[in-house]
N, C-alpha and C positions, 0 to 999 in steps of 0.2 A: 615233337608235334602234339598238339592237343586235338583230339577228335572233336569236331564242332557239333556236339550234341549235349543236351541237358542230362545230367545224372544226379539222382537223389539217392545217395548211399546211406544217408542218415536223415534225421529230422534237421531242420534249419533253425538255429545253428546246431551243429553237431557237438558231440562231447569234447573233442579236442579244442574246438573254437570256444566252447564255454569255459574250459580250463584256461585258455589264453586270455579270455576276457577278464577272468578273475585276476590274473597276473597284471593285466593292463590297469585294472582299478587300483591295484596296490602300488603301481609304479608310475603311472601317467596322470597328469593333472586331470581332475574331474572336468575342467573347462574344455578339454579336448573331447568332444562328443563322438559317438559312433552310431551311424544310421542303421547299419546292418552288421552285427558283430560276427561275421564269418571271416576267418583269417586266411588270406589268400597265399597260395604257394606258387601259382603259375597263372598266366593269362595269355590268350592268343585269339586273334580274330574277335568273335563275339562271345567268348567263353571265359569265365573265371573259375579256377579250380581252388578249393579250399583244403585245409589240413585234414579234413575228414573224407577227402576224395569226392566230395560233391562238386558238380560242375553246374554253374549258374549262368543263365543267359544275361548278358550285360546290356542294359538299356540306359546306362549312365555315363560310360566312358571316363570314369574318374572326374565327373563334372566337365564334360566336353574337352577332355585332354587327349585321349587316345583316338583321335580322329582317324589316324592311319592304321588303327588296330594295335592291340597290345603286342609287344615283342615283334614289331614290324621288322622283317629281315634286313631291309636297307638300313634302318636305324641301328639295329644291333651291330651290324658290320661296321658302320661308321663310328659308333661309340667304341667298339673294341679296337679299331685301328687308331683312333685318337688317343685312347688310353695307353697304347703301346708307345706313342710318341711323347706326349707330356699331358699332365692333367690340369696344370694351372701355372700361370705366371702373373696374372692381373694385367689386363689390357692397358691400363693406365701406366704400368711400369715398363713392360716389354711386350709390345703388341704381336699379333699373329694374324695370318690370312683369313682364318675361319670367321673371325668377327667381321672383317671387312666384307666377306662374301655374303654373309647373312644380311648385312645392311644393303648391299647391292640388290639382293633378291627382294627385299622389302620395298626398295625404291621402284623396282619393276612391277611388283604385284599389287601394291596398295593403290587405291583409287586416285585418279588424276595423272596427267602427263607433265606436271610441273617438276622443277628441280627439287629433289628431296634429300634429306639427311635423316639418320637414325641414331639413337642411343640404345644400347642393349642393357637389360637389367635381369632380375631373377624372378619377379612375380608380377601378377597383374596389378596389385595394389601399388607396388613400387612404380610401375609404368604410369598409372594414373597420377600419382603424386608428382612424378617428374614432369608430366605433361602440364600440370598446373604451375609448377615452378617455372617452366619454360615460358608459358603464356604470360605469367606475371612479369617476368624479366623483360620479355620482348615488348610488352605494352606499357610497362610502368604503372599498371593498374593493380588493384588487389582483389576485387570482388570476383567470386566464382558462382555461377548459376548452375544448379542441378535440378533434377526432376523428382516429383513424387514417384514412389515405388522403385526408385533407382538403387542399384547396389554397385559400389566401387571399391570395396576392400575393407581391411581391418586395421590399418594404421590410424593414428589419431586424425590426420586430415581426411582420409578416405572414409573413416567411420562417420565423421561429420557430414560428408557428402552422401552417405548411404541413408536411405529413408527409414528402413525397418529397425525398430528398437530391439526386440528380442529375436535372436540371441546376440545380435551384433554390437549393440551400443549400451545396453542396460548396465548402469553402474560404472561405466568407463569414462565418463566426462570429467571435466569440461573438454569440449572439442575445439579444434582450430576455428578462429573467427573468420568473418567475411565469406561465409558460405550461405547462399540463399536458395530456397527451394521453390520451384515453379510447378504449376499444375501440369499434369501429364495428359497427353492426348490418348485416352484409354477408351476406345470406341464402345466396348461392351458395357462400361459403367459410366459413360458420359451422361450427366444429369438430364439433358434434354433430348437424348437419343443419338444413336450412331450417325444418322444423316447430318447432324449439326456439329459433329465432333471436329471436323477439319477446321472450319472457319472459327468456331467459338474457342477451340483450344489454342489456336494461333493467336487470337486476339487476347486471350488470357495470358499467354506467354509474353506477348509484346507489352501489354499494359503493366504486368507485374515487374518486368525488367525496368520499364520506364519509371514507374512510381516508387518501387521499393529499393531499387539498386541505383538506377541512373546509368544510361548507356555509357557515358564518359568515365564511369568508375568500374565498369565490368571488364575484367580481363578475359574471361572465358565462359563459354556455355559448354557443359559436358553432358553428352547424351548417348545412351545405348540405343542403337537403331532398332534392335529388338531387346527389350529389357529382359535380363536373366533372372536373378533371384526374385525380382518383383512380380514374376508370373508370366514371362514370355509375352509381354504386352507389345503388340505391333501397332504403331501409330498409323493413322489413315494415310493413304497414298497422297503424296505431295506435301505432307506436313513438314518432314525433315528438310525438304528443299526450301520451304519458306523460312524455317528457322535459320538455315545456313545463309540465305540471302540477307536476312535481317542482320545477322552477325557481320557479314561482309560490309554492309552499308554503314555500320557503326564502329568498325575497327575492333570488333570482338573476335577473339580466337575461337573458332568452332572445333571442338574436340569430340571425335567419335570414339567411344569406349567399345571396342570390339574384342575384349578379352574372351568373352564366351561365344560370340557369334562369328568369329573369324576363322579363316583357313578351311574353306569349303563346307562349313557346317550348314549354311543356309542354301546351298546350291550355287553359290557364287564364291569367289575367293573371299569376299567380305560382304556383309549385309548392306553396306553402303553402295555397293555396285548396283544393286537392285533399285536404289533410290536415284541413281544417276547423279550423285553428289560427291564431290571430292572434298573431304574435310581438311581443315588447316593442319590438324594433328590427328593421328590415329594411334590408339594404344592396343597392343596385342600381347597375348600370352597363351595359356592353356594349350590349344591345339597346335601350336607352332613347332613343337619339337618331340612329338611322340612320347611324351611322358617325362622328358628331362626339363629341369627348371630353366626356362628362358622366357624373356619378355622384352618388349620394345616400345619405344615412342618413335614414330616416323612422321615427318611433316615437311612443310614448306621450308626450303633451305634458308630463307631470310629469317624465319622465326627460330628454327633450330640453331642457327649459327649466331643468333643474337646473344647467346649465353657465353660468358667469358670462359677461356680454357681452364679446366679444372672444376668448373661449376657443376658438371654432370659426371656420374660414374658410381662406382661401388666395387668393393673387393671382388665379389663373385659375378658381377654383371657381365654377361656375354662370356661365361666360362667356355673354354675351348671344346670340352666334351659336349656341353649343351649345344654349342654352335654346330658341331659336326652332326648332332642329332637333328637340328633344325634344317640343315641343308639336305639331309637324307629324307626327312619328312616331306619337304617341299617337292623333292624329286618324286617321291611316291605319289603325292597328290596329283602331280602332272601326269606321270606315266600311267597311273591307274584311273585317271579322270574322275577323281572323287567328287568334283562338282556334279557331274552327271549322276554319280552314285547317290549323292544326297537327294537329288530331285527324284530319283527312282524310289528311294525309301519313303519320301512323302507320298508318291503315287500309290504305294502299297499300304502304308499305314493309315492314312487319313480315312479311306473308306471303312476300315475296321473300327476306327474311333467313331465314325458316324453311326455304324451299326450299334455300338455300345450306347451312344447317345439316344438313338431311337428306341432301344429296348428298355433303357433304365429311367429316362426322364430326369436325370440328375446332372446332365452335362449342359452347362450354360453356354459354353462356347468352345469350339475347337480352333486353335490358332497356331501361328508359327509359320515357318518356311523351311523347306528342305528337310534335313534331319534334326531340326530344332523345333519340336512340336510340343503342344501342351493341350490339356483339357482343364477347364475351370469347372469345379463341382459346386452345385448349389442345392439347397434343400427345397427351394421354391423357384421355379423357372420365371414366374412373373415378377416376384420381388427381388430375385437374384441374391437370395440370402446365402452367404458363404457357408460351406459345409466342411469345416476342417476336421471334425471327428470322423466323418465318413471317409474323407481323404486318407486319414491316418489308418483307418481300418482296412481299406483297400490296399494301401501300401504294405501293411503287415501281411495281408493274404498273398500278395505277389511274392514277397520275400520267402514265405513258407513254402511256396510252390517252385522256388528256384529261379525267380526273375528279379534282377537287381533294378529297382526303380527309385526315382527321386521325386520329392515333392518340393514346392516352392510357393511363392506368392505372399504378398503383404498380409493376407488373411489366412494363410496356411491351407488353401483349398485348391491348389493347382498341382496337377501331375505334369512333370516335364519329361520328355522322351529325347534322349541323347545317345542313341546307339552308335557304336563305332561305324564309320562309313564303310568299313570292309565286312560288316556282318552279312552272312548269307541270307538269301530270301527265305529259306526254310526256317532258320532260327528266328528271323524277324516275325514270320507268321506264327510260329510256335509261341513266341513271346506275346503276340496279340491274343492268341487263344488263352494263355494264362491270365492275361489282363481281363478278358471276359469272364473267366471263372472267378477271379478275385472280386469283380464287381458283383457277380451273382451271390457269392458267399457273404459279402459284407452287407448286402441288401436283403438277405433272406430273413 
């Protein structure tokens, strides 16, 4: 058991972490970056312990992965039990019940009461790429529409779908063809103001699909209901429903990318639940399995079953150990009511973020939902000038004080907060205290 308290035994990073970072630089590709070079030896709840015996408060959850808390006891027990039985057979060779059970749970939990099927994979990018494959096969069309500020992964296709160049795309092209980028409904930065965003953004979406793609050529529209790496951008209420209806009217597969927003993160099982929209396909990963590599595409049976046998799969997709972890994670989400917990985190954290905004004058917007929250930092509130240097300085100050934080955003000026849903109130509030200190230090 790790005591749920912050401990600063050394400076951050400490001497052993610095030594390990030197080894990393000598052995690991420079292309694999490290945001906070502390080397972790243990994690539990809202705490990460490093090799120097520092204990840091975790506001990142491994980028929205450890929703049920690190080393969740149900997950650990399920993984150990499955490891004792068998570790791999490849579901496409000799199947096993755990894969089927995960798919049954996904059919039950994902939005909509229609008949559903799933395919299990190993990463979010793999899920998105397979969703596009399925949509193309089912419709006989090729074009795929994505949105400004979107992030969908690091494979060749999903890099092409991702908006941000650095560090994800620079120098890696050419990318897969027939990917088209649409204007995003970004209320804070909509040119004519937030009140006009809903109608104007939808008309921009509609006219762009019509003029630049052609509805009859468009296989799929892929949308994050709350954009992740792009800056936790939340489109205006009703926008997603309009997009989904338009897709339905034109035979376009509407794909919700919930890799980051799924599994209780936003206070619902999925962010689409809040929208009251059932997508044709939904992609999931990250928070599904308590840290084990598992991902899925789930969707309407007639679309998922349109693919010929053998057209979907992969050697490690739906690995039995990862499936056992996924089943246990979903059990924890239910038993511990982590949707309610995510909403409680929002209730506690947003007022603290508002206090920081009021005191500093550099927070342009607080946004998000549940335990998927963000602040966008600007150097001028009227001009909304992005402040990436200030964001980096505050992030560094948080790290030095023992708080694991993450930044994001197309302009590098957004703090995102993704604490484990099992974090205690005391740790959450201490993290908010540290954040206030970091803002003060960076602005001094």
